[in-house]
N, C-alpha and C positions, 0 to 999 in steps of 0.2 A: 153781655155779648163780647166776644173776643175781638181784638183788632184784626185787620185783614191778615197780617202775618203775626203770629203769636211768638212770644219769646220762649226759649227752651232753657230749662234748668235741669241739671243732673243731680240726683241724690249721691251722697258719698258711696253708697253701695253700687250704683251704676258706674261711677268712675272706677271703682275697684274692679268691676266686671270687665270694663274696657282694658284695664291694665292686665288682667288675667288672660284675656283673649289674645292680646298682643304677645305677652310672654310665652304662652303656650304655642302659638303658631310660629313665632320667630325662632323657636328652638330648631325647627326644621328649615324655615325659609323666611327671612326678614322681609323680603319683597312681598311675599304673599300676606304676611301679617299687616304690612302697610296698606295693601290693597283691600283687605277685609275692613280695616278701620275706616278707610275712605268710603267704602260701600255703606258701612253702617252710618257714617256721618251724612252721606247723601240722602239716605232713606229717612233718617231722623229729621233732617232739614225739610223734607217733604211734609212731615207732620206739622211743621210750623205754618205752612201754606194751606194744608188741608187736614185740620185736626181730627176730623171724623173718619179719616181714611182707614184707621185701624179697626180691627174686628173687636166686638165685645166678646168677653169670655163665655164659655158654654154655660148652660143652666146648672151644670154640676158645680160650677164655681160661684154660687149665688152670693156669698159674702163679698167676693171681689167685684161682682157685677154691681152690687149695692154701693160699693165705694167708687164706682166709675172707672175701673181699670179697663184699658183697651190694649191691644197689642198689634204689632206688625211683624211679619216674618221677613227676616234678612238671612236666608238660609246659610248655615244651619241654626241661626240664632233667632230668638224671640225678644223683641223690644217691648217692655211693658211700660205704659205711661198713663197719665190722667190729664184731663183737660180741667184747668182751674180758671178762675177769673183773672189771675195774674199771668196765665200762659200755660205752657205744657211742662209737666214734670216727668222726666224719665226716671223710673224707679229701678228697673233692673234690665240687664241684657244677658239672657241666659241661653245656654245651648238647648236646643229643642228636646234633647233626650233627658234633661234634668227634671227633677220633680219640682216644677215651677210653683205649684200651689204651696208646698212646704216652704220654699225660699221666699215667696211673697208674704206668706202669713208670719214668718219669722220677723219681718220688718214691722208689722202692724201690731 
Protein backbone atom coordinates (compact mmCIF):
# COMPACT_ATOMS: atom_id res chain seq x y z
CA UNK A 1 0.00 0.00 0.00
CA UNK A 2 1.28 3.45 -0.88
CA UNK A 3 1.72 6.12 1.77
CA UNK A 4 -0.91 8.88 1.89
CA UNK A 5 1.15 11.03 -0.46
CA UNK A 6 3.30 9.10 -2.89
CA UNK A 7 6.67 10.26 -4.09
CA UNK A 8 7.00 11.11 -7.77
CA UNK A 9 9.94 10.18 -9.97
CA UNK A 10 10.46 11.12 -13.60
CA UNK A 11 12.15 8.90 -16.17
CA UNK A 12 14.85 10.55 -18.29
CA UNK A 13 12.40 10.40 -21.23
CA UNK A 14 9.78 12.35 -19.22
CA UNK A 15 12.37 15.00 -18.31
CA UNK A 16 13.29 15.25 -22.00
CA UNK A 17 9.59 15.60 -22.84
CA UNK A 18 9.28 18.54 -20.43
CA UNK A 19 12.35 20.18 -21.96
CA UNK A 20 10.90 19.73 -25.45
CA UNK A 21 7.53 21.14 -24.40
CA UNK A 22 9.16 24.22 -22.92
CA UNK A 23 11.47 24.73 -25.91
CA UNK A 24 8.65 24.38 -28.42
CA UNK A 25 6.20 26.74 -26.69
CA UNK A 26 8.85 29.27 -25.66
CA UNK A 27 9.78 29.88 -29.31
CA UNK A 28 6.55 31.87 -29.50
CA UNK A 29 5.90 32.84 -25.88
CA UNK A 30 8.11 32.16 -22.85
CA UNK A 31 5.33 33.14 -20.44
CA UNK A 32 2.95 30.58 -21.96
CA UNK A 33 5.68 27.93 -21.81
CA UNK A 34 6.14 28.61 -18.10
CA UNK A 35 2.37 28.47 -17.54
CA UNK A 36 2.16 25.10 -19.29
CA UNK A 37 4.96 23.65 -17.17
CA UNK A 38 3.25 25.01 -14.03
CA UNK A 39 -0.03 23.42 -15.13
CA UNK A 40 1.69 20.07 -15.79
CA UNK A 41 3.46 20.27 -12.42
CA UNK A 42 0.20 20.97 -10.58
CA UNK A 43 -1.65 18.08 -12.22
CA UNK A 44 1.26 15.68 -11.68
CA UNK A 45 1.40 16.64 -7.99
CA UNK A 46 -2.31 15.73 -7.81
CA UNK A 47 -1.31 12.20 -8.82
CA UNK A 48 0.81 11.99 -5.64
CA UNK A 49 -2.30 12.65 -3.54
CA UNK A 50 -4.69 10.58 -5.67
CA UNK A 51 -2.67 7.93 -7.59
CA UNK A 52 -5.73 6.29 -9.15
CA UNK A 53 -7.02 9.57 -10.58
CA UNK A 54 -5.67 8.69 -14.01
CA UNK A 55 -7.50 6.61 -16.55
CA UNK A 56 -6.36 3.17 -17.54
CA UNK A 57 -5.57 2.74 -21.20
CA UNK A 58 -8.18 1.34 -23.56
CA UNK A 59 -8.53 -2.38 -24.27
CA UNK A 60 -6.64 -1.82 -27.53
CA UNK A 61 -3.59 -1.10 -25.41
CA UNK A 62 -3.60 -4.47 -23.63
CA UNK A 63 0.18 -4.75 -23.18
CA UNK A 64 0.28 -1.35 -21.51
CA UNK A 65 -2.71 -2.21 -19.32
CA UNK A 66 -0.88 -5.32 -18.11
CA UNK A 67 2.10 -3.17 -17.19
CA UNK A 68 -0.13 -0.88 -15.12
CA UNK A 69 0.14 2.30 -17.18
CA UNK A 70 -2.34 5.06 -16.44
CA UNK A 71 -2.64 8.56 -17.85
CA UNK A 72 -4.05 11.98 -17.12
CA UNK A 73 -4.91 14.64 -19.65
CA UNK A 74 -3.33 18.06 -19.28
CA UNK A 75 -4.58 19.42 -22.58
CA UNK A 76 -3.07 19.07 -25.12
CA UNK A 77 -0.67 16.65 -23.38
CA UNK A 78 -1.06 13.15 -21.94
CA UNK A 79 0.96 12.25 -18.85
CA UNK A 80 1.69 8.50 -18.67
CA UNK A 81 2.59 7.00 -15.31
CA UNK A 82 2.62 3.85 -13.22
CA UNK A 83 1.92 3.28 -9.56
CA UNK A 84 4.67 1.26 -7.86
CA UNK A 85 5.42 0.30 -4.27
CA UNK A 86 8.03 3.06 -4.18
CA UNK A 87 5.66 5.71 -5.50
CA UNK A 88 4.62 7.18 -8.83
CA UNK A 89 6.83 6.97 -11.91
CA UNK A 90 6.14 9.48 -14.69
CA UNK A 91 7.16 7.74 -17.91
CA UNK A 92 6.27 10.15 -20.70
CA UNK A 93 4.50 13.46 -21.30
CA UNK A 94 3.33 13.41 -24.91
CA UNK A 95 1.21 15.62 -27.11
CA UNK A 96 -2.21 14.06 -27.60
CA UNK A 97 -1.74 13.88 -31.36
CA UNK A 98 1.42 11.77 -31.15
CA UNK A 99 1.47 8.02 -31.57
CA UNK A 100 1.76 7.36 -27.85
CA UNK A 101 1.65 3.58 -28.19
CA UNK A 102 4.75 3.61 -30.36
CA UNK A 103 6.54 6.04 -28.04
CA UNK A 104 5.69 4.04 -24.91
CA UNK A 105 6.62 0.69 -26.45
CA UNK A 106 9.97 2.10 -27.56
CA UNK A 107 10.77 2.52 -23.87
CA UNK A 108 9.92 -1.05 -22.91
